C-alpha positions in Angstrom: 135.2 -41.8 -5.2 135.6 -45.5 -6.1 133.2 -47.2 -8.5 132.5 -50.9 -8.5 130.0 -53.7 -8.2 128.7 -55.3 -5.0 129.9 -58.9 -4.7 128.2 -59.8 -1.4 126.5 -58.1 1.5 127.0 -59.0 5.2 125.5 -56.1 7.1 126.9 -53.7 8.0 129.6 -54.4 5.5 129.8 -55.5 1.8 132.4 -56.7 -0.6 133.1 -54.5 -3.6 134.6 -55.5 -7.0 136.3 -52.3 -7.9 136.1 -51.1 -11.5 139.5 -49.4 -11.3 142.3 -51.3 -13.1 144.7 -50.4 -10.3 143.0 -53.1 -8.1 143.3 -56.2 -10.4 141.8 -59.4 -9.0 141.2 -57.9 -5.6 137.9 -57.2 -3.8 137.6 -54.5 -1.2 135.7 -54.8 2.1 133.5 -51.8 2.5 132.7 -51.0 6.1 129.6 -48.9 6.8 128.6 -47.2 10.1 125.5 -45.3 11.3 127.3 -42.1 10.1 127.7 -43.4 6.6 125.5 -41.5 4.1 123.5 -43.5 1.6 122.2 -42.0 -1.6 119.5 -43.9 -3.6 119.7 -46.7 -1.1 118.0 -47.1 2.3 121.1 -48.6 3.8 123.5 -51.5 3.3 120.6 -54.0 3.6 119.1 -52.6 0.4 122.2 -53.3 -1.7 122.3 -56.5 -3.8 125.1 -58.5 -5.5 125.7 -57.3 -9.0 124.6 -53.7 -8.2 126.8 -50.8 -9.4 127.8 -48.4 -6.6 130.1 -45.5 -6.0 131.8 -45.3 -2.6 133.7 -42.5 -0.9 135.8 -42.9 2.2 139.2 -43.8 3.7 140.9 -46.7 1.9 143.2 -48.7 4.2 145.5 -51.7 3.7 145.1 -54.4 6.3 148.2 -56.6 6.5 147.5 -60.2 7.3 150.6 -62.3 6.9 152.1 -62.1 3.4 148.8 -60.9 2.0 147.3 -57.4 2.1 143.6 -56.8 2.2 141.9 -53.5 1.2 139.3 -52.1 3.6 137.3 -48.9 2.8 135.8 -47.1 5.7 132.7 -45.6 3.9 131.7 -42.0 4.4 129.2 -42.2 1.5 127.7 -45.0 -0.6 125.9 -43.9 -3.8 123.7 -46.6 -5.4 122.9 -44.5 -8.5 124.1 -46.3 -11.7 
């Protein structure tokens, strides 16, 4: 499970600022789907920038040129602080 703070929401996805020090200066795109389980949130539309969340899913690295972007395919999003 990855903890972090919501940076922005663009349904059905959102940007996460991870709390883990292994991801310095890098946000993670969290992709949600109809199968994604939400706890203490009605869905991605109920998330707000600055909100603390925990996310579980498959973390992928998307290579785009010389830069790598992190994408998390969310199985569960927990909005409990």
